[in-house]
C-alpha positions, -999 to +999 in steps of 0.1 A: -173+064-058-159+031-049-172+000-067-179-030-047-175-066-059-182-097-039-164-130-043-193-152-036-227-149-053-260-147-036-249-133-002-273-110+016-274-094+050-274-115+081-288-097+111-290-103+148-306-076+170-303-077+208-304-055+238-276-041+259-239-048+254-241-084+243-251-098+210-262-131+197-251-147+165-270-137+134-290-161+114-274-181+086-267-163+053-296-159+030-321-152+058-330-121+078-346-120+112-345-102+145-334-118+177-341-107+213-356-075+225-349-041+209-355-023+242-324-011+262-322-018+299-339+009+321-305+018+336-279+009+310-244+015+323-226+047+312-197+042+289-164+047+307-133+049+285-101+070+287-101+103+305-094+134+283-062+151+296-057+175+268-062+213+264-094+227+278-118+234+249-138+266+249-174+259+242-174+225+260-179+217+297-148+211+318-158+174+324-164+148+297-197+130+296-182+097+284-155+082+262-144+051+242-111+039+228-102+056+195-133+054+173-155+074+149-193+074+149-221+080+125-243+106+142-279+094+140-294+121+163-302+105+197-277+077+191-241+073+178-235+043+155-201+026+159-187-003+137-167-031+152-147-056+132-146-093+139-115-087+160-134-062+182-116-030+170-137+001+164-137+014+128-124+049+121-135+071+093-116+098+074-096+076+052-122+073+025-128+096-006-156+121-009-163+124+028-186+152+041-173+187+041-185+194+076-159+170+091-185+143+101-180+107+093-194+095+060-181+060+055-172+037+084-165+005+066-157-004+029-143-036+017-141-056-015-155-087+002-183-091+027-171-090+063-188-098+096-194-066+116-211-056+148-229-023+149-232-006+182-260+020+189-249+041+219-268+068+236-253+102+228-257+116+264-243+086+283-226+063+258-247+033+271-253+006+245-289+007+234-287-023+211-263-041+187-268-053+152-247-080+134-243-077+097-222-092+070-215-064+046-191-046+023-201-010+030-215+009+060-220+047+056-240+076+069-270+088+048-304+104+052-339+092+049-369+112+038-370+148+050-334+146+061-339+121+089-304+107+099-299+071+088-272+047+076-268+024+047-255-011+045-245-026+012-239-062+000-235-074-036-239-105-056-223-114-089-238-137-114-211-153-135-212-156-172-225-188-187-202-183-216-224-161-236-241-137-212-221-110-195-212-112-158-238-092-138-236-075-104-265-066-081-259-043-051-284-045-023-288-013-003-306-015+031-312+018+050-317+018+088-328+044+113-313+054+146-331+026+164-318-001+141-351-006+123-350-011+086-364+019+067-362+006+032-343-016+007-334-013-029-313-031-056-290-015-081-280-036-111-247-031-128-214-016-117-221+021-124-215+043-094-245+056-074-251+075-041-277+071-014-294+103-002-327+113+013-342+078+008-332+078-029-306+062-052-289+090-070-272+081-103-261+099-135-286+093-163-266+113-188-243+143-188-271+168-179-295+145-160-296+129-126-320+100-118-336+099-083-351+064-076-370+061-043-358+033-020-386+009-012-404+016-044-419+045-063-416+064-096-381+075-104-376+113-109-352+129-133-335+162-125-319+181-154-295+210-159-308+228-190-286+248-214-263+243-243-236+217-234-249+217-198-235+193-173-252+182-141-238+161-113-243+153-076-215+160-051-217+136-022-194+158-001-219+187+002-250+169-011-254+196-038-265+195-074-237+210-095-247+227-127-215+246-134-219+280-117-252+270-100-252+249-068-280+240-044-291+211-022-303+183-046-331+173-022-343+194+007-374+180+025-401+174-001-384+196-027-356+192-052-335+217-071-325+218-108-305+243-128-316+263-158-290+276-183-265+253-168-228+256-179-236+283-204-242+320-205-253+324-241-286+340-233-290+343-196-272+335-163-278+303-145-309+300-124-318+277-095-353+263-095-369+245-066-398+221-074-419+196-057-400+163-054-430+141-063-448+162-089-421+184-104-442+215-099-421+247-096-422+262-062-395+289-063-367+302-086-339+327-084-353+341-117-384+352-099-367+372-071-348+404-071-310+400-066-297+417-034-280+450-033-244+446-043-250+423-072-239+439-105-266+442-132-262+451-169-281+478-188-310+454-192-312+447-155-297+412-158-269+402-134-235+400-150-224+369-130-239+334-135-226+323-101-254+314-077-259+292-047-286+281-023-270+276+010-299+265+032-337+260+031-356+259+063-386+274+081-401+288+049-369+307+040-342+303+015-306+315+021-287+324-011-253+335-022-249+355-055-218+362-075-212+399-072-202+405-108-186+391-139-151+404-129-155+398-092-153+361-093-144+356-057-170+381-043-204+370-030-235+386-017-258+367+006-295+372+010-325+354+026-359+352+009-393+342+021-404+311+001-440+320-002-437+356-013-402+358-028-396+389-006-361+394+007-359+393+045-334+416+062-302+429+045-272+412+029-236+405+036-209+410+010-175+392+012-146+382-010-127+349-009-090+346-013-080+323-042-071+289-030-057+265-056-064+234-035-101+243-035-114+217-060-149+215-047-178+239-047-171+256-014-167+292-025-198+312-016-205+289+012-203+295+050-201+274+081-232+277+104-237+275+141-260+246+151-288+270+160-283+290+127-278+322+147-243+328+132-226+320+100-189+324+092-172+329+059-135+327+048-127+361+033-096+377+019-088+392+053-098+361+073-131+353+090-163+372+087-192+364+110-227+374+101-263+366+110-283+346+083-316+358+097-311+394+087-278+395+068-262+417+094-224+415+098-214+408+134-176+413+129-149+409+103-112+405+106-091+436+097-061+442+076-029+434+096-046+406+116-036+369+111-062+356+087-083+328+103-101+302+082-133+292+100-138+255+107-170+252+127-189+265+157-192+250+192-224+231+201-239+261+218-229+284+189-210+308+211-175+298+200-160+298+165-130+276+158-106+282+130-070+279+118-043+303+106-015+298+082+012+298+108-007+274+130+011+240+132-018+216+134-034+239+160-066+259+160-079+291+175-111+295+195-128+329+194-160+343+209-185+342+180-201+375+190-171+396+199-140+380+182-122+377+216-096+350+214-104+322+239-076+298+230-048+300+205-031+265+208-061+241+206-050+208+189-069+207+156-080+171+162-097+183+195-119+208+176-153+194+184-181+185+161-216+193+172-238+163+178-273+163+162-284+158+198-285+194+211-261+203+238-232+179+231-199+180+212-175+152+203-141+145+188-117+116+183-080+117+189-053+090+191-061+088+228-098+080+223-133+092+214-147+118+237-181+133+242-186+165+262-217+185+272-217+220+258-205+248+281-233+262+303 
């Protein structure tokens, strides 16, 4: 993660909060206050930028909802957050390291010195400016608050110079805001060691096998460990997973956290994923307490021969898992859904094999891309894409031998279209019917493949021509 150093000591956020498209100057440095009303006008004007004249996009309506000049947003649910520089240009993401795997914007601004910025909160449906916020900061990035609530973080730092004997000291101030621009919490991090902000916590490496989770705004820090001989344990900001070697799961999900047992070793038993209460540490669920799905190879003692295990999703009292099929089937996975309370498997399972990809340096194998409504999931297999239903494990369709293998990218906002790329595609993508595999478009520009807004029923994308928001196809 980037380290941030400020040239002047003692700087803090300066804020100015106003309604509509205008913005007043923020208070002087060292103070923090709100100015003006936080309420948007009753009939705020719709954003009217460039008109999209590119290829029609299956899964989106024919007519755009609104647009802006080239820009990238942080998706906060009912609002998009845009960052404007002092010159008035919109910031664009994508050029920073360790960005989210789902294609959304992680970091919108990062600099070595504090810079004056204007943050615009725009209505997802109309693009109307709900409010603006002026900050002087070094870092603005997407994050989440407690229970996965969309949020963003703003960082500033101050460096205390050495008096000749003492060491130079840096303190980073992290302020987290919600979709309405209200402050959710603040924390300070001393020292120049890297840290991440996730689910209302500062996440940092305590030692090789331990992560420390410190609540923002106060509270008792919690340590999460990966047990096992020579175990390692880290947090991957790209997929928000804990990485214990062969075991991967969401570090925090709602009021729970995962840790790994037998991490990075298979001396006595395969790795296991354990979910526990975030505040108390009490165990709630473990892969060791459920029966692996059919298709997972077991030894003579009934122990699975592969240590590879993932938790893909936790929601509605269910846990979606992916299990390594066997010790010598390193690219083959079996998915299964379990009921959290009983540990009982729900529905069947799906088995698929990945093709080796040397550029895959992150923990994506065993994962899938999901439709926004979680009705469908798509996996990249040896023969191309496989679409299956997470609810019951049923395979919907799979590519066959002889077809051009398509790597799935994402689903449309309504979940009915799957977008993907093929090896012979030159910066273009396919759009296929998610339920039938029927090709709907074969020359879609890859930068026009939409992201699904957290606001249901809308998709968006950014090209050199502008930023465009479309309703989902009816």
